[in-house]
N, CA and C atoms of all chains as a GROMACS GRO file, in nm:
protein
  654
    1GLY      N    1  10.471  11.133  11.853
    1GLY     CA    2  10.327  10.955  11.845
    1GLY      C    3  10.310  10.977  11.917
    2GLN      N    4  10.247  10.824  11.945
    2GLN     CA    5  10.116  10.763  12.038
    2GLN      C    6  10.198  10.628  12.124
    3SER      N    7  10.213  10.606  12.192
    3SER     CA    8  10.175  10.506  12.310
    3SER      C    9  10.075  10.469  12.397
    4LEU      N   10  10.141  10.330  12.422
    4LEU     CA   11  10.070  10.285  12.514
    4LEU      C   12  10.192  10.160  12.599
    5GLU      N   13  10.115  10.285  12.778
    5GLU     CA   14  10.232  10.158  12.830
    5GLU      C   15  10.082  10.110  12.977
    6GLN      N   16  10.184   9.887  12.966
    6GLN     CA   17  10.043   9.871  13.058
    6GLN      C   18  10.105   9.733  13.112
    7PRO      N   19  10.096   9.716  13.262
    7PRO     CA   20  10.208   9.583  13.282
    7PRO      C   21  10.190   9.424  13.176
    8SER      N   22  10.338   9.432  13.231
    8SER     CA   23  10.350   9.306  13.115
    8SER      C   24  10.292   9.104  13.195
    9GLU      N   25  10.318   9.161  13.298
    9GLU     CA   26  10.250   9.014  13.384
    9GLU      C   27  10.153   9.088  13.524
   10VAL      N   28  10.076   9.030  13.547
   10VAL     CA   29   9.948   9.026  13.661
   10VAL      C   30   9.872   8.884  13.657
   11THR      N   31   9.890   8.848  13.844
   11THR     CA   32   9.872   8.749  13.885
   11THR      C   33   9.730   8.756  13.998
   12ALA      N   34   9.643   8.683  13.983
   12ALA     CA   35   9.523   8.711  14.069
   12ALA      C   36   9.457   8.631  14.137
   13VAL      N   37   9.338   8.549  14.269
   13VAL     CA   38   9.312   8.486  14.273
   13VAL      C   39   9.177   8.462  14.229
   14GLU      N   40   9.163   8.323  14.205
   14GLU     CA   41   9.016   8.326  14.139
   14GLU      C   42   8.918   8.366  14.270
   15GLY      N   43   8.815   8.407  14.239
   15GLY     CA   44   8.738   8.491  14.272
   15GLY      C   45   8.727   8.590  14.368
   16ALA      N   46   8.877   8.673  14.278
   16ALA     CA   47   8.887   8.848  14.376
   16ALA      C   48   8.857   8.951  14.225
   17ILE      N   49   8.991   9.108  14.264
   17ILE     CA   50   8.906   9.109  14.193
   17ILE      C   51   9.014   9.152  14.185
   18VAL      N   52   9.062   9.245  13.976
   18VAL     CA   53   9.212   9.322  13.932
   18VAL      C   54   9.158   9.394  13.884
   19GLN      N   55   9.287   9.486  13.885
   19GLN     CA   56   9.290   9.612  13.786
   19GLN      C   57   9.382   9.637  13.719
   20ILE      N   58   9.392   9.621  13.588
   20ILE     CA   59   9.521   9.627  13.451
   20ILE      C   60   9.530   9.774  13.439
   21ASN      N   61   9.650   9.823  13.455
   21ASN     CA   62   9.639  10.008  13.397
   21ASN      C   63   9.659  10.034  13.303
   22CYS      N   64   9.646  10.110  13.251
   22CYS     CA   65   9.702  10.138  13.063
   22CYS      C   66   9.734  10.294  13.053
   23THR      N   67   9.852  10.323  13.036
   23THR     CA   68   9.840  10.529  13.101
   23THR      C   69   9.922  10.507  12.920
   24TYR      N   70   9.875  10.641  12.873
   24TYR     CA   71   9.905  10.706  12.765
   24TYR      C   72   9.972  10.805  12.686
   25GLN      N   73  10.007  10.818  12.561
   25GLN     CA   74  10.041  10.921  12.503
   25GLN      C   75  10.024  10.919  12.381
   26THR      N   76   9.936  11.033  12.416
   26THR     CA   77   9.912  11.050  12.206
   26THR      C   78   9.862  11.216  12.189
   27SER      N   79   9.902  11.259  12.070
   27SER     CA   80   9.882  11.426  12.079
   27SER      C   81   9.672  11.410  12.004
   28GLY      N   82   9.645  11.294  11.965
   28GLY     CA   83   9.440  11.281  11.939
   28GLY      C   84   9.407  11.226  11.956
   29PHE      N   85   9.342  11.219  12.034
   29PHE     CA   86   9.263  11.106  12.149
   29PHE      C   87   9.114  11.090  12.071
   30TYR      N   88   9.078  10.963  12.055
   30TYR     CA   89   8.942  10.965  11.996
   30TYR      C   90   8.851  10.808  12.089
   31GLY      N   91   8.973  10.760  12.202
   31GLY     CA   92   8.945  10.614  12.241
   31GLY      C   93   9.013  10.557  12.309
   32LEU      N   94   9.001  10.499  12.432
   32LEU     CA   95   9.034  10.374  12.464
   32LEU      C   96   8.989  10.261  12.425
   33SER      N   97   9.030  10.127  12.402
   33SER     CA   98   8.995  10.008  12.423
   33SER      C   99   9.062   9.886  12.486
   34TRP      N  100   8.961   9.836  12.444
   34TRP     CA  101   9.042   9.674  12.533
   34TRP      C  102   9.002   9.528  12.498
   35TYR      N  103   9.086   9.480  12.492
   35TYR     CA  104   9.063   9.374  12.403
   35TYR      C  105   9.131   9.224  12.488
   36GLN      N  106   9.091   9.115  12.490
   36GLN     CA  107   9.138   8.981  12.553
   36GLN      C  108   9.180   8.886  12.422
   37GLN      N  109   9.304   8.872  12.430
   37GLN     CA  110   9.364   8.762  12.394
   37GLN      C  111   9.407   8.589  12.524
   38HIS      N  112   9.317   8.466  12.484
   38HIS     CA  113   9.349   8.344  12.484
   38HIS      C  114   9.508   8.291  12.412
   39ASP      N  115   9.564   8.232  12.458
   39ASP     CA  116   9.677   8.168  12.405
   39ASP      C  117   9.562   8.101  12.298
   40GLY      N  118   9.638   8.094  12.138
   40GLY     CA  119   9.619   8.055  12.021
   40GLY      C  120   9.528   8.099  11.963
   41GLY      N  121   9.459   8.225  12.052
   41GLY     CA  122   9.310   8.296  11.960
   41GLY      C  123   9.302   8.436  11.976
   42ALA      N  124   9.268   8.491  11.873
   42ALA     CA  125   9.192   8.547  11.837
   42ALA      C  126   9.139   8.691  11.958
   43PRO      N  127   9.247   8.808  11.895
   43PRO     CA  128   9.162   8.911  11.997
   43PRO      C  129   9.046   8.907  11.965
   44THR      N  130   8.926   8.928  12.118
   44THR     CA  131   8.805   9.020  12.070
   44THR      C  132   8.799   9.116  12.187
   45PHE      N  133   8.716   9.199  12.119
   45PHE     CA  134   8.670   9.282  12.180
   45PHE      C  135   8.576   9.309  12.281
   46LEU      N  136   8.658   9.406  12.445
   46LEU     CA  137   8.543   9.357  12.600
   46LEU      C  138   8.505   9.556  12.575
   47SER      N  139   8.581   9.632  12.542
   47SER     CA  140   8.478   9.744  12.586
   47SER      C  141   8.557   9.867  12.547
   48TYR      N  142   8.472   9.940  12.490
   48TYR     CA  143   8.549  10.101  12.491
   48TYR      C  144   8.508  10.204  12.546
   49ASN      N  145   8.570  10.289  12.545
   49ASN     CA  146   8.550  10.511  12.678
   49ASN      C  147   8.630  10.567  12.562
   50ALA      N  148   8.534  10.612  12.546
   50ALA     CA  149   8.550  10.756  12.448
   50ALA      C  150   8.524  10.850  12.526
   51LEU      N  151   8.427  10.856  12.670
   51LEU     CA  152   8.442  10.958  12.791
   51LEU      C  153   8.534  10.930  12.928
   52ASP      N  154   8.563  10.958  12.990
   52ASP     CA  155   8.596  11.047  13.121
   52ASP      C  156   8.434  10.944  13.181
   53GLY      N  157   8.564  10.860  13.282
   53GLY     CA  158   8.424  10.782  13.323
   53GLY      C  159   8.447  10.579  13.338
   54LEU      N  160   8.347  10.514  13.388
   54LEU     CA  161   8.330  10.385  13.373
   54LEU      C  162   8.254  10.341  13.300
   55GLU      N  163   8.313  10.239  13.218
   55GLU     CA  164   8.200  10.194  13.121
   55GLU      C  165   8.214  10.038  13.264
   56GLU      N  166   8.017   9.927  13.216
   56GLU     CA  167   8.029   9.849  13.253
   56GLU      C  168   7.968   9.790  13.199
   57THR      N  169   8.039   9.645  13.185
   57THR     CA  170   8.016   9.536  13.090
   57THR      C  171   7.970   9.355  13.177
   58GLY      N  172   7.878   9.340  13.226
   58GLY     CA  173   7.904   9.218  13.324
   58GLY      C  174   8.005   9.250  13.422
   59ARG      N  175   8.104   9.100  13.444
   59ARG     CA  176   8.168   9.094  13.540
   59ARG      C  177   8.338   9.206  13.494
   60PHE      N  178   8.305   9.290  13.363
   60PHE     CA  179   8.384   9.372  13.343
   60PHE      C  180   8.344   9.518  13.341
   61SER      N  181   8.472   9.611  13.345
   61SER     CA  182   8.477   9.743  13.379
   61SER      C  183   8.545   9.743  13.291
   62SER      N  184   8.513   9.919  13.276
   62SER     CA  185   8.664   9.972  13.211
   62SER      C  186   8.635  10.119  13.227
   63PHE      N  187   8.770  10.216  13.302
   63PHE     CA  188   8.731  10.368  13.333
   63PHE      C  189   8.866  10.413  13.284
   64LEU      N  190   8.800  10.493  13.235
   64LEU     CA  191   8.896  10.614  13.143
   64LEU      C  192   8.881  10.773  13.218
   65SER      N  193   9.033  10.830  13.257
   65SER     CA  194   9.100  10.975  13.240
   65SER      C  195   9.194  11.029  13.140
   66ARG      N  196   9.050  11.122  13.140
   66ARG     CA  197   9.124  11.172  13.004
   66ARG      C  198   9.248  11.281  13.007
   67SER      N  199   9.207  11.345  13.166
   67SER     CA  200   9.293  11.431  13.271
   67SER      C  201   9.469  11.370  13.269
   68ASP      N  202   9.407  11.228  13.296
   68ASP     CA  203   9.575  11.194  13.350
   68ASP      C  204   9.633  11.099  13.218
   69SER      N  205   9.540  11.116  13.088
   69SER     CA  206   9.569  11.024  13.018
   69SER      C  207   9.654  10.859  13.107
   70TYR      N  208   9.490  10.800  13.134
   70TYR     CA  209   9.469  10.699  13.161
   70TYR      C  210   9.390  10.648  13.190
   71GLY      N  211   9.418  10.470  13.202
   71GLY     CA  212   9.228  10.338  13.183
   71GLY      C  213   9.298  10.285  13.224
   72TYR      N  214   9.210  10.254  13.315
   72TYR     CA  215   9.225  10.091  13.296
   72TYR      C  216   9.067   9.946  13.309
   73LEU      N  217   9.136   9.868  13.284
   73LEU     CA  218   9.034   9.769  13.364
   73LEU      C  219   9.034   9.668  13.408
   74LEU      N  220   8.907   9.667  13.451
   74LEU     CA  221   8.908   9.588  13.607
   74LEU      C  222   8.786   9.466  13.557
   75LEU      N  223   8.816   9.359  13.586
   75LEU     CA  224   8.753   9.242  13.650
   75LEU      C  225   8.779   9.191  13.768
   76GLN      N  226   8.626   9.131  13.741
   76GLN     CA  227   8.541   9.114  13.911
   76GLN      C  228   8.508   8.974  13.914
   77GLU      N  229   8.510   8.936  14.032
   77GLU     CA  230   8.487   8.771  14.018
   77GLU      C  231   8.519   8.669  13.931
   78LEU      N  232   8.652   8.696  13.935
   78LEU     CA  233   8.758   8.640  13.856
   78LEU      C  234   8.771   8.441  13.848
   79GLN      N  235   8.735   8.448  13.701
   79GLN     CA  236   8.720   8.317  13.729
   79GLN      C  237   8.910   8.221  13.634
   80MET      N  238   8.826   8.086  13.666
   80MET     CA  239   8.996   8.068  13.572
   80MET      C  240   8.962   8.054  13.447
   81LYS      N  241   8.922   8.118  13.372
   81LYS     CA  242   8.853   8.120  13.211
   81LYS      C  243   8.926   8.262  13.187
   82ASP      N  244   8.933   8.369  13.281
   82ASP     CA  245   8.968   8.468  13.298
   82ASP      C  246   9.110   8.494  13.246
   83SER      N  247   9.228   8.391  13.241
   83SER     CA  248   9.337   8.412  13.237
   83SER      C  249   9.346   8.451  13.102
   84ALA      N  250   9.427   8.480  13.069
   84ALA     CA  251   9.434   8.577  12.922
   84ALA      C  252   9.516   8.705  12.903
   85SER      N  253   9.546   8.769  12.830
   85SER     CA  254   9.627   8.864  12.744
   85SER      C  255   9.503   8.948  12.745
   86TYR      N  256   9.534   9.042  12.818
   86TYR     CA  257   9.486   9.172  12.786
   86TYR      C  258   9.552   9.391  12.703
   87PHE      N  259   9.503   9.378  12.680
   87PHE     CA  260   9.577   9.502  12.551
   87PHE      C  261   9.454   9.574  12.554
   88CYS      N  262   9.568   9.696  12.560
   88CYS     CA  263   9.437   9.872  12.537
   88CYS      C  264   9.487   9.866  12.388
   89ALA      N  265   9.459   9.987  12.377
   89ALA     CA  266   9.504  10.037  12.230
   89ALA      C  267   9.441  10.195  12.191
   90PHE      N  268   9.451  10.198  12.124
   90PHE     CA  269   9.442  10.333  12.000
   90PHE      C  270   9.401  10.279  11.877
   91LEU      N  271   9.223  10.320  11.813
   91LEU     CA  272   9.190  10.234  11.692
   91LEU      C  273   9.206  10.283  11.604
   92PRO      N  274   9.209  10.262  11.509
   92PRO     CA  275   9.304  10.114  11.474
   92PRO      C  276   9.427  10.063  11.452
   93LEU      N  277   9.476  10.119  11.522
   93LEU     CA  278   9.640  10.170  11.456
   93LEU      C  279   9.737  10.103  11.537
   94VAL      N  280   9.732  10.131  11.740
   94VAL     CA  281   9.772  10.124  11.832
   94VAL      C  282   9.737  10.050  11.931
   95PHE      N  283   9.847   9.964  11.928
   95PHE     CA  284   9.756   9.838  12.029
   95PHE      C  285   9.895   9.879  12.131
   96GLY      N  286   9.887   9.864  12.318
   96GLY     CA  287   9.960   9.893  12.410
   96GLY      C  288  10.044   9.646  12.401
   97LYS      N  289  10.107   9.680  12.458
   97LYS     CA  290  10.204   9.503  12.395
   97LYS      C  291  10.160   9.376  12.520
   98GLY      N  292  10.030   9.406  12.570
   98GLY     CA  293   9.996   9.364  12.637
   98GLY      C  294   9.998   9.313  12.796
   99THR      N  295   9.937   9.298  12.863
   99THR     CA  296   9.939   9.148  13.038
   99THR      C  297   9.875   9.076  13.047
  100ARG      N  298   9.904   8.995  13.050
  100ARG     CA  299   9.957   8.852  13.053
  100ARG      C  300   9.877   8.816  13.193
  101LEU      N  301   9.724   8.832  13.216
  101LEU     CA  302   9.648   8.762  13.376
  101LEU      C  303   9.687   8.671  13.372
  102SER      N  304   9.716   8.577  13.477
  102SER     CA  305   9.723   8.439  13.532
  102SER      C  306   9.591   8.469  13.586
  103VAL      N  307   9.516   8.334  13.632
  103VAL     CA  308   9.415   8.372  13.785
  103VAL      C  309   9.461   8.203  13.846
  104ILE      N  310   9.488   8.252  13.958
  104ILE     CA  311   9.547   8.103  14.058
  104ILE      C  312   9.448   8.100  14.127
  105ALA      N  313   9.409   7.966  14.156
  105ALA     CA  314   9.360   7.904  14.248
  105ALA      C  315   9.358   7.878  14.411
  106GLU      N  316   7.614   8.336  11.032
  106GLU     CA  317   7.693   8.381  11.155
  106GLU      C  318   7.786   8.504  11.105
  107ALA      N  319   7.810   8.619  11.166
  107ALA     CA  320   7.972   8.677  11.103
  107ALA      C  321   8.041   8.700  11.140
  108GLN      N  322   8.140   8.722  11.080
  108GLN     CA  323   8.278   8.639  11.109
  108GLN      C  324   8.360   8.695  10.970
  109VAL      N  325   8.461   8.677  10.991
  109VAL     CA  326   8.593   8.717  10.931
  109VAL      C  327   8.684   8.608  10.894
  110THR      N  328   8.728   8.534  10.792
  110THR     CA  329   8.731   8.408  10.749
  110THR      C  330   8.891   8.437  10.746
  111GLN      N  331   9.011   8.382  10.815
  111GLN     CA  332   9.117   8.380  10.703
  111GLN      C  333   9.195   8.228  10.696
  112ASN      N  334   9.275   8.283  10.566
  112ASN     CA  335   9.322   8.095  10.528
  112ASN      C  336   9.439   8.127  10.474
  113PRO      N  337   9.565   8.049  10.516
  113PRO     CA  338   9.583   7.916  10.525
  113PRO      C  339   9.569   7.917  10.715
  114ARG      N  340   9.528   7.884  10.811
  114ARG     CA  341   9.580   7.859  10.921
  114ARG      C  342   9.737   7.859  11.000
  115TYR      N  343   9.687   7.749  10.947
  115TYR     CA  344   9.937   7.736  10.930
  115TYR      C  345  10.012   7.728  10.764
  116LEU      N  346  10.151   7.818  10.751
  116LEU     CA  347  10.154   7.791  10.620
  116LEU      C  348  10.284   7.805  10.662
  117ILE      N  349  10.351   7.732  10.655
  117ILE     CA  350  10.543   7.670  10.581
  117ILE      C  351  10.566   7.734  10.517
  118THR      N  352  10.701   7.829  10.455
  118THR     CA  353  10.745   7.859  10.326
  118THR      C  354  10.869   7.811  10.332
  119VAL      N  355  10.964   7.907  10.213
  119VAL     CA  356  11.073   7.920  10.203
  119VAL      C  357  11.049   8.083  10.183
  120THR      N  358  11.207   8.163  10.221
  120THR     CA  359  11.261   8.243  10.113
  120THR      C  360  11.230   8.278  10.017
  121GLY      N  361  11.173   8.380   9.929
  121GLY     CA  362  11.176   8.414   9.811
  121GLY      C  363  11.025   8.387   9.772
  122LYS      N  364  10.965   8.283   9.817
  122LYS     CA  365  10.850   8.203   9.756
  122LYS      C  366  10.723   8.286   9.770
  123LYS      N  367  10.649   8.368   9.678
  123LYS     CA  368  10.570   8.422   9.691
  123LYS      C  369  10.427   8.407   9.741
  124LEU      N  370  10.387   8.441   9.893
  124LEU     CA  371  10.215   8.334   9.929
  124LEU      C  372  10.162   8.427   9.948
  125THR      N  373  10.005   8.433   9.942
  125THR     CA  374   9.930   8.524   9.944
  125THR      C  375   9.808   8.479  10.085
  126VAL      N  376   9.790   8.539  10.204
  126VAL     CA  377   9.678   8.468  10.247
  126VAL      C  378   9.547   8.597  10.261
  127THR      N  379   9.460   8.487  10.303
  127THR     CA  380   9.274   8.550  10.170
  127THR      C  381   9.277   8.599  10.343
  128CYS      N  382   9.179   8.727  10.381
  128CYS     CA  383   9.124   8.757  10.441
  128CYS      C  384   9.009   8.788  10.352
  129SER      N  385   8.859   8.763  10.477
  129SER     CA  386   8.737   8.740  10.414
  129SER      C  387   8.642   8.756  10.500
  130GLN      N  388   8.532   8.862  10.500
  130GLN     CA  389   8.449   8.938  10.666
  130GLN      C  390   8.289   8.957  10.545
  131ASN      N  391   8.159   8.900  10.612
  131ASN     CA  392   7.977   8.891  10.581
  131ASN      C  393   7.965   9.001  10.612
  132MET      N  394   8.056   9.093  10.766
  132MET     CA  395   7.924   9.245  10.795
  132MET      C  396   7.932   9.288  10.710
  133ASN      N  397   7.938   9.338  10.593
  133ASN     CA  398   7.926   9.439  10.552
  133ASN      C  399   8.012   9.582  10.599
  134HIS      N  400   8.158   9.538  10.619
  134HIS     CA  401   8.248   9.628  10.689
  134HIS      C  402   8.307   9.717  10.584
  135GLU      N  403   8.345   9.898  10.625
  135GLU     CA  404   8.398   9.960  10.552
  135GLU      C  405   8.519   9.865  10.573
  136TYR      N  406   8.576   9.875  10.718
  136TYR     CA  407   8.694   9.909  10.753
  136TYR      C  408   8.847   9.730  10.744
  137MET      N  409   8.942   9.756  10.700
  137MET     CA  410   8.935   9.659  10.687
  137MET      C  411   9.093   9.614  10.714
  138SER      N  412   9.192   9.592  10.762
  138SER     CA  413   9.318   9.587  10.831
  138SER      C  414   9.403   9.431  10.893
  139TRP      N  415   9.530   9.519  10.837
  139TRP     CA  416   9.633   9.343  10.878
  139TRP      C  417   9.664   9.427  10.975
  140TYR      N  418   9.698   9.311  11.062
  140TYR     CA  419   9.842   9.358  11.185
  140TYR      C  420   9.914   9.191  11.180
  141ARG      N  421  10.059   9.205  11.223
  141ARG     CA  422  10.106   9.082  11.284
  141ARG      C  423  10.138   9.128  11.456
  142GLN      N  424  10.148   9.028  11.480
  142GLN     CA  425  10.197   8.985  11.624
  142GLN      C  426  10.277   8.915  11.663
  143ASP      N  427  10.402   8.933  11.757
  143ASP     CA  428  10.517   8.873  11.766
  143ASP      C  429  10.598   8.956  11.971
  144PRO      N  430  10.576   8.812  11.934
  144PRO     CA  431  10.644   8.801  12.151
  144PRO      C  432  10.668   8.930  12.180
  145GLY      N  433  10.651   8.976  12.292
  145GLY     CA  434  10.718   9.136  12.306
  145GLY      C  435  10.691   9.266  12.232
  146LEU      N  436  10.581   9.201  12.192
  146LEU     CA  437  10.590   9.359  12.070
  146LEU      C  438  10.482   9.377  12.022
  147GLY      N  439  10.318   9.280  12.118
  147GLY     CA  440  10.223   9.340  12.104
  147GLY      C  441  10.205   9.309  11.930
  148LEU      N  442  10.052   9.346  11.925
  148LEU     CA  443  10.015   9.359  11.795
  148LEU      C  444  10.066   9.515  11.682
  149ARG      N  445  10.060   9.498  11.597
  149ARG     CA  446  10.152   9.596  11.496
  149ARG      C  447  10.055   9.606  11.338
  150GLN      N  448  10.011   9.686  11.353
  150GLN     CA  449   9.953   9.736  11.213
  150GLN      C  450   9.950   9.715  11.055
  151ILE      N  451   9.918   9.632  10.990
  151ILE     CA  452  10.064   9.650  10.857
  151ILE      C  453  10.000   9.733  10.761
  152TYR      N  454   9.884   9.674  10.751
  152TYR     CA  455   9.810   9.790  10.638
  152TYR      C  456   9.658   9.776  10.683
  153TYR      N  457   9.616   9.913  10.647
  153TYR     CA  458   9.476   9.834  10.620
  153TYR      C  459   9.412   9.983  10.512
  154SER      N  460   9.224   9.937  10.507
  154SER     CA  461   9.155  10.048  10.456
  154SER      C  462   9.020  10.054  10.434
  155MET      N  463   8.950  10.130  10.403
  155MET     CA  464   8.879  10.217  10.468
  155MET      C  465   8.735  10.186  10.353
  156ASN      N  466   8.828  10.183  10.242
  156ASN     CA  467   8.641  10.126  10.105
  156ASN      C  468   8.759  10.074  10.008
  157VAL      N  469   8.636   9.974   9.910
  157VAL     CA  470   8.744   9.941   9.830
  157VAL      C  471   8.801  10.078   9.789
  158GLU      N  472   8.920   9.994   9.677
  158GLU     CA  473   9.025  10.050   9.608
  158GLU      C  474   9.080  10.178   9.728
  159VAL      N  475   9.085  10.131   9.840
  159VAL     CA  476   9.200  10.286   9.932
  159VAL      C  477   9.221  10.195  10.046
  160THR      N  478   9.327  10.170   9.999
  160THR     CA  479   9.431  10.154  10.076
  160THR      C  480   9.576  10.238  10.175
  161ASP      N  481   9.600  10.189  10.270
  161ASP     CA  482   9.715  10.304  10.335
  161ASP      C  483   9.780  10.217  10.391
  162LYS      N  484   9.924  10.238  10.431
  162LYS     CA  485  10.033  10.221  10.512
  162LYS      C  486  10.031  10.232  10.680
  163GLY      N  487  10.028  10.066  10.734
  163GLY     CA  488  10.034  10.098  10.918
  163GLY      C  489  10.137  10.098  10.918
  164ASP      N  490  10.147  10.098  11.032
  164ASP     CA  491  10.278  10.060  11.132
  164ASP      C  492  10.443   9.993  11.046
  165VAL      N  493  10.412   9.861  11.073
  165VAL     CA  494  10.534   9.814  10.953
  165VAL      C  495  10.483   9.710  10.808
  166PRO      N  496  10.449   9.797  10.712
  166PRO     CA  497  10.431   9.813  10.589
  166PRO      C  498  10.564   9.732  10.478
  167GLU      N  499  10.721   9.730  10.511
  167GLU     CA  500  10.744   9.701  10.447
  167GLU      C  501  10.725   9.487  10.433
  168GLY      N  502  10.768   9.490  10.302
  168GLY     CA  503  10.780   9.384  10.322
  168GLY      C  504  10.642   9.299  10.217
  169TYR      N  505  10.547   9.419  10.211
  169TYR     CA  506  10.369   9.339  10.236
  169TYR      C  507  10.336   9.447  10.209
  170LYS      N  508  10.218   9.384  10.045
  170LYS     CA  509  10.135   9.435   9.964
  170LYS      C  510  10.008   9.394   9.984
  171VAL      N  511   9.850   9.460   9.997
  171VAL     CA  512   9.746   9.422  10.004
  171VAL      C  513   9.681   9.481   9.851
  172SER      N  514   9.555   9.451   9.865
  172SER     CA  515   9.415   9.491   9.793
  172SER      C  516   9.345   9.497   9.808
  173ARG      N  517   9.242   9.524   9.761
  173ARG     CA  518   9.100   9.602   9.813
  173ARG      C  519   8.982   9.597   9.688
  174LYS      N  520   8.972   9.526   9.602
  174LYS     CA  521   8.923   9.503   9.482
  174LYS      C  522   8.779   9.497   9.503
  175GLU      N  523   8.733   9.422   9.630
  175GLU     CA  524   8.555   9.369   9.647
  175GLU      C  525   8.601   9.388   9.805
  176LYS      N  526   8.445   9.465   9.863
  176LYS     CA  527   8.451   9.503   9.984
  176LYS      C  528   8.462   9.416  10.093
  177ARG      N  529   8.403   9.245  10.064
  177ARG     CA  530   8.423   9.161  10.150
  177ARG      C  531   8.592   9.083  10.144
  178ASN      N  532   8.649   9.130  10.070
  178ASN     CA  533   8.819   9.052  10.056
  178ASN      C  534   8.874   9.199  10.085
  179PHE      N  535   9.036   9.093  10.187
  179PHE     CA  536   9.151   9.223  10.185
  179PHE      C  537   9.210   9.131  10.235
  180PRO      N  538   9.325   9.112  10.084
  180PRO     CA  539   9.371   8.987  10.107
  180PRO      C  540   9.566   9.038  10.134
  181LEU      N  541   9.610   8.991  10.163
  181LEU     CA  542   9.762   9.070  10.230
  181LEU      C  543   9.890   8.946  10.158
  182ILE      N  544   9.948   8.976  10.114
  182ILE     CA  545  10.046   8.949   9.934
  182ILE      C  546  10.220   8.934  10.002
  183LEU      N  547  10.300   8.860  10.002
  183LEU     CA  548  10.400   8.898  10.049
  183LEU      C  549  10.510   8.804   9.935
  184GLU      N  550  10.557   8.944   9.882
  184GLU     CA  551  10.589   8.885   9.729
  184GLU      C  552  10.720   8.792   9.763
  185SER      N  553  10.825   8.803   9.843
  185SER     CA  554  10.910   8.774   9.863
  185SER      C  555  10.981   8.831  10.024
  186PRO      N  556  10.886   8.662  10.084
  186PRO     CA  557  10.913   8.635  10.210
  186PRO      C  558  11.078   8.652  10.236
  187SER      N  559  11.028   8.645  10.392
  187SER     CA  560  11.209   8.687  10.461
  187SER      C  561  11.180   8.626  10.595
  188PRO      N  562  11.291   8.527  10.696
  188PRO     CA  563  11.196   8.520  10.763
  188PRO      C  564  11.219   8.629  10.898
  189ASN      N  565  11.219   8.712  10.848
  189ASN     CA  566  11.185   8.793  10.968
  189ASN      C  567  11.036   8.840  10.946
  190GLN      N  568  10.972   8.797  10.838
  190GLN     CA  569  10.815   8.789  10.864
  190GLN      C  570  10.747   8.726  10.959
  191THR      N  571  10.819   8.601  10.959
  191THR     CA  572  10.802   8.459  11.067
  191THR      C  573  10.688   8.567  11.178
  192SER      N  574  10.599   8.534  11.174
  192SER     CA  575  10.494   8.586  11.280
  192SER      C  576  10.343   8.508  11.205
  193LEU      N  577  10.277   8.558  11.392
  193LEU     CA  578  10.122   8.522  11.375
  193LEU      C  579  10.006   8.658  11.297
  194TYR      N  580   9.994   8.658  11.193
  194TYR     CA  581   9.867   8.763  11.093
  194TYR      C  582   9.735   8.710  11.130
  195PHE      N  583   9.733   8.828  11.172
  195PHE     CA  584   9.508   8.944  11.240
  195PHE      C  585   9.480   8.955  11.121
  196CYS      N  586   9.373   8.971  11.056
  196CYS     CA  587   9.323   8.982  10.990
  196CYS      C  588   9.185   9.049  11.069
  197ALA      N  589   9.135   9.197  11.023
  197ALA     CA  590   9.055   9.258  11.092
  197ALA      C  591   8.927   9.334  11.050
  198SER      N  592   8.836   9.346  11.106
  198SER     CA  593   8.788   9.404  11.046
  198SER      C  594   8.600   9.499  11.124
  199SER      N  595   8.596   9.637  11.130
  199SER     CA  596   8.484   9.694  11.150
  199SER      C  597   8.453   9.843  11.050
  200SER      N  598   8.299   9.830  11.104
  200SER     CA  599   8.229   9.899  11.018
  200SER      C  600   8.225  10.059  11.150
  201LEU      N  601   8.274  10.168  10.989
  201LEU     CA  602   8.349  10.327  11.003
  201LEU      C  603   8.290  10.365  11.171
  202GLY      N  604   8.169  10.335  11.160
  202GLY     CA  605   8.088  10.372  11.263
  202GLY      C  606   8.114  10.330  11.418
  203GLU      N  607   8.154  10.227  11.418
  203GLU     CA  608   8.215  10.151  11.502
  203GLU      C  609   8.340  10.137  11.546
  204GLY      N  610   8.464  10.197  11.473
  204GLY     CA  611   8.542  10.161  11.465
  204GLY      C  612   8.693  10.162  11.554
  205GLU      N  613   8.640  10.115  11.757
  205GLU     CA  614   8.687  10.067  11.792
  205GLU      C  615   8.655   9.966  11.820
  206LYS      N  616   8.588   9.856  11.768
  206LYS     CA  617   8.484   9.740  11.807
  206LYS      C  618   8.524   9.682  11.661
  207LEU      N  619   8.697   9.635  11.635
  207LEU     CA  620   8.676   9.504  11.622
  207LEU      C  621   8.693   9.380  11.580
  208PHE      N  622   8.607   9.308  11.500
  208PHE     CA  623   8.644   9.195  11.468
  208PHE      C  624   8.738   9.130  11.410
  209PHE      N  625   8.804   9.042  11.418
  209PHE     CA  626   8.990   8.958  11.426
  209PHE      C  627   8.912   8.795  11.389
  210GLY      N  628   9.002   8.782  11.237
  210GLY     CA  629   9.031   8.611  11.189
  210GLY      C  630   9.076   8.546  11.341
  211SER      N  631   9.085   8.394  11.291
  211SER     CA  632   9.121   8.334  11.370
  211SER      C  633   9.254   8.307  11.358
  212GLY      N  634   9.376   8.401  11.257
  212GLY     CA  635   9.488   8.369  11.240
  212GLY      C  636   9.595   8.336  11.185
  213THR      N  637   9.710   8.381  11.144
  213THR     CA  638   9.811   8.273  11.069
  213THR      C  639   9.955   8.271  11.097
  214GLN      N  640   9.918   8.111  11.086
  214GLN     CA  641  10.081   8.103  11.196
  214GLN      C  642  10.170   8.122  11.059
  215LEU      N  643  10.268   8.231  11.046
  215LEU     CA  644  10.396   8.176  10.946
  215LEU      C  645  10.482   8.164  10.907
  216SER      N  646  10.562   8.040  10.908
  216SER     CA  647  10.689   8.055  10.936
  216SER      C  648  10.771   8.098  10.788
  217VAL      N  649  10.869   8.128  10.775
  217VAL     CA  650  10.961   8.135  10.674
  217VAL      C  651  11.104   8.083  10.680
  218LEU      N  652  11.085   7.984  10.647
  218LEU     CA  653  11.243   7.915  10.666
  218LEU      C  654  11.411   7.947  10.519
   0.00000   0.00000   0.00000
């Protein structure tokens, strides 16, 4: 089967850098996606890695290592508005349970 | 504006009373899907559709029905709702060429009493 594991909660300070890890198990791999969801809102697409390496989109970057079945989302220059839940996913079927990021002053 | 529109935003109903949650997208996407989100369980796929008249079960299809008669619409039907279907529901769509980039509706909070 397919599964993704990510930490349930992470807390970080405004202005800092935080890394949210995602380890996975799958028989067939088509890429790892990341989504952000604010409380009361819908998930929104952040990033996608089909191949190993780093993808950068502004303050957000996502990394993938297929040999290690591992990826991460890196958020730089944290802002209070980054407080949200972050999901890694094998789309379209399987989402991780999400990591709740709290940014504190 | 490109969007996925879900209605209603909130719905309270009683056990056994049939209901439909509508979903419509204006991006000409081939792929559409329904998810439910429950605390501690994340997002789980209910049903999906790769194109008109093509639907298939996701991870948790029991108690739900869908139809895809038109490309833009993908309603979710609960023929006999039960309390364990109380959840937050999301509709999503994507193009087949960019399946990793799902566009989500704003969600429907359903309570079955």
